[in-house]
TORTOR-835717 format. One line per 8 residues: their letters; for each residue x, y, z of N, C-alpha, C. Coordinates in Angstrom, 3 decimals, decimal comma. Example, Ala and Ser with C-alpha at 12.3 -4.5 7.8 and 13.67 -1.06 7.14 Angstrom:
REM residues 2
as = 13,190 -5,690 7,800 12,300 -4,500 7,800 13,200 -3,300 7,800 | 12,850 -2,250 7,080 13,670 -1,060 7,140 12,900 0,030 7,870
This chain:
REM residues 89
mrvradmp = 0,849 -1,178 0,000 0,000 0,000 0,000 0,896 1,244 0,000 | 0,376 2,271 -0,604 1,087 3,558 -0,602 0,308 4,507 0,305 | 1,041 5,244 1,124 0,429 6,278 1,947 0,191 7,479 1,031 | -1,013 8,002 1,070 -1,313 9,174 0,235 -0,300 10,283 0,514 | 0,060 10,998 -0,516 1,055 12,062 -0,400 0,431 13,419 -0,100 | -0,860 13,445 0,187 -1,555 14,704 0,461 -0,959 15,435 1,664 | -1,063 16,740 1,642 -0,630 17,583 2,761 -1,773 18,535 3,126 | -2,891 17,984 3,627 -4,028 18,847 3,950 -3,759 19,680 5,201
pghvrtpg = -4,423 20,812 5,303 -4,287 21,615 6,525 -5,063 20,960 7,663 | -4,759 21,348 8,855 -5,532 20,879 9,998 -4,889 19,723 10,731 | -5,704 19,088 11,540 -5,258 17,991 12,403 -5,163 16,704 11,591 | -3,964 16,253 11,326 -3,736 15,049 10,534 -2,867 14,101 11,345 | -3,261 12,828 11,395 -2,581 11,851 12,241 -1,632 10,936 11,470 | -1,319 11,271 10,233 -0,425 10,457 9,422 0,925 11,151 9,320 | 2,007 10,466 9,720 3,330 11,108 9,706 3,723 11,620 8,322 | 4,189 12,832 8,276 4,607 13,430 7,010 5,717 12,663 6,332
ylrgkigw = 6,635 12,085 7,105 7,768 11,383 6,505 7,362 10,059 5,851 | 6,122 9,597 6,089 5,649 8,363 5,450 4,743 8,631 4,251 | 4,356 9,865 4,033 3,458 10,173 2,918 4,173 9,931 1,590 | 3,488 9,191 0,718 4,053 8,829 -0,573 4,900 7,565 -0,535 | 5,114 6,998 0,639 5,952 5,803 0,783 5,110 4,541 0,642 | 5,760 3,469 0,208 5,098 2,181 0,006 5,513 1,211 1,098 | 4,513 0,552 1,671 4,760 -0,474 2,668 3,755 -1,589 2,497 | 3,728 -2,507 3,420 2,760 -3,596 3,357 2,003 -3,657 4,667
vertlgpf = 0,749 -4,061 4,583 -0,091 -4,148 5,775 0,357 -5,362 6,575 | 0,869 -5,106 7,748 1,316 -6,173 8,633 0,111 -6,828 9,298 | -0,886 -5,994 9,657 -2,153 -6,504 10,187 -3,175 -5,371 10,267 | -4,433 -5,778 10,321 -5,534 -4,842 10,547 -5,847 -4,866 12,035 | -5,951 -3,705 12,637 -6,151 -3,601 14,079 -7,611 -3,456 14,473 | -8,464 -3,186 13,508 -9,891 -3,035 13,793 -10,375 -1,645 13,472 | -11,682 -1,429 13,602 -12,239 -0,099 13,341 -12,143 0,792 14,584 | -11,746 2,025 14,359 -11,641 3,026 15,422 -12,160 4,355 14,884
pnpeqlay = -12,678 5,220 15,755 -13,150 6,529 15,302 -12,010 7,334 14,663 | -12,327 8,010 13,587 -11,349 8,813 12,866 -10,890 9,990 13,739 | -9,613 10,017 14,167 -9,142 11,087 15,036 -9,112 12,450 14,356 | -9,062 12,467 13,037 -9,070 13,736 12,316 -10,422 14,421 12,457 | -11,486 13,644 12,599 -12,819 14,199 12,834 -13,022 14,491 14,327 | -12,552 13,604 15,177 -12,689 13,807 16,628 -12,021 15,105 17,079 | -10,898 15,456 16,464 -10,163 16,660 16,852 -10,992 17,920 16,706 | -11,991 17,881 15,839 -12,843 19,045 15,610 -14,235 18,875 16,200
glnaqalp = -14,387 17,866 17,059 -15,662 17,648 17,724 -16,745 17,108 16,809 | -16,346 16,518 15,694 -17,312 15,965 14,751 -17,698 14,545 15,144 | -18,804 14,090 14,610 -19,225 12,708 14,809 -18,315 11,837 13,945 | -17,338 11,190 14,561 -16,300 10,474 13,828 -16,779 9,108 13,362 | -16,586 8,851 12,082 -16,906 7,531 11,559 -15,787 6,564 11,939 | -16,146 5,299 12,138 -15,154 4,275 12,442 -14,485 3,840 11,139 | -13,165 3,838 11,149 -12,381 3,432 9,986 -11,413 2,331 10,392 | -11,070 1,423 9,476 -10,071 0,412 9,790 -8,709 1,065 10,046
lmrvrfsm = -8,076 0,641 11,116 -6,729 1,087 11,439 -5,782 -0,047 11,079 | -4,762 0,270 10,297 -3,826 -0,734 9,809 -2,442 -0,506 10,395 | -1,760 -1,598 10,701 -0,336 -1,494 11,033 0,416 -1,753 9,736 | 1,119 -0,740 9,258 1,816 -0,808 7,980 3,316 -0,828 8,253 | 4,007 -1,735 7,581 5,449 -1,896 7,766 6,181 -1,359 6,535 | 7,218 -0,575 6,798 8,032 0,038 5,749 9,489 -0,360 5,962 | 10,206 -0,574 4,877 11,650 -0,777 5,014 12,293 0,593 5,230 | 13,394 0,591 5,934 14,105 1,855 6,146 14,617 2,403 4,809
aevwgdas = 14,937 1,506 3,868 15,367 1,956 2,544 14,251 2,733 1,858 | 13,000 2,283 2,016 11,859 2,986 1,422 11,672 4,352 2,068 | 11,800 4,411 3,377 11,539 5,657 4,101 12,676 6,664 3,934 | 13,918 6,223 4,066 15,045 7,154 4,101 15,960 7,085 2,875 | 15,709 6,140 1,958 16,523 6,053 0,743 17,990 5,795 1,041 | 18,859 6,473 0,316 20,298 6,278 0,462 20,824 6,715 1,830 | 20,058 7,510 2,543 20,489 7,967 3,870 20,275 6,907 4,954 | 19,647 5,802 4,595 19,373 4,754 5,570 20,658 4,036 5,964
etptdtid = 20,921 3,988 7,273 22,103 3,271 7,761 21,894 1,767 7,718 | 20,660 1,330 7,927 20,322 -0,104 7,921 19,096 -0,304 7,029 | 19,309 -0,382 5,726 18,187 -0,392 4,776 17,212 -1,548 4,930 | 17,641 -2,672 5,493 16,734 -3,810 5,620 15,939 -3,797 6,921 | 16,257 -2,903 7,841 15,435 -2,756 9,043 14,077 -2,206 8,640 | 13,115 -2,328 9,524 11,765 -1,861 9,218 11,252 -0,931 10,307 | 10,220 -0,193 9,938 9,499 0,659 10,877 8,007 0,397 10,656 | 7,264 0,277 11,752 5,820 0,080 11,682 5,115 1,364 12,079
aeiyshwl = 4,003 1,640 11,412 3,177 2,794 11,754 1,719 2,384 11,668 | 0,916 2,916 12,549 -0,522 2,659 12,520 -1,186 3,782 11,738 | -1,798 3,398 10,615 -2,332 4,364 9,662 -3,768 3,984 9,330 | -4,648 4,963 9,364 -6,049 4,721 9,019 -6,196 4,453 7,530 | -7,153 3,588 7,201 -7,325 3,101 5,832 -7,556 4,215 4,807 | -8,177 5,319 5,216 -8,441 6,376 4,231 -7,166 7,080 3,770 | -6,053 6,810 4,435 -4,760 7,361 4,026 -3,986 6,409 3,118 | -4,520 5,224 2,854 -3,803 4,225 2,065 -4,439 4,055 0,695
epaeapha = -3,583 3,802 -0,297 -4,055 3,545 -1,646 -3,254 2,377 -2,218 | -3,836 1,658 -3,182 -3,117 0,518 -3,760 -1,815 0,956 -4,415 | -0,833 0,089 -4,326 0,475 0,333 -4,975 1,157 -1,000 -5,153 | 2,168 -1,010 -5,970 3,012 -2,195 -6,071 3,859 -2,217 -4,812 | 3,363 -2,915 -3,819 4,013 -2,934 -2,510 5,146 -3,938 -2,467 | 6,169 -3,633 -1,704 7,222 -4,630 -1,487 6,647 -5,791 -0,692 | 7,221 -6,948 -0,858 6,768 -8,120 -0,116 7,446 -8,173 1,239 | 6,711 -8,655 2,207 7,280 -8,807 3,549 8,467 -9,758 3,483
p = 9,527 -9,452 4,232 10,700 -10,341 4,220 10,390 -11,678 4,834
């Protein structure tokens, strides 16, 4: 999956350094209220929360000291889009 590269204004819970990066869904954690809506006191819809794993090479490119290490992030499904994802090691 690819994290959307959008940079919307306001309260956003998706790390900027992961936007546009490709990872794979390690697991689905379940539906949770959208924190981007909760931050503004809105009636938050429940969205699937995913644990997405990225290689350090994907996140940091040539600056990665350990390119085969990974980082996990919990990202709501509305921030993910299909992509040619790397396969889990």
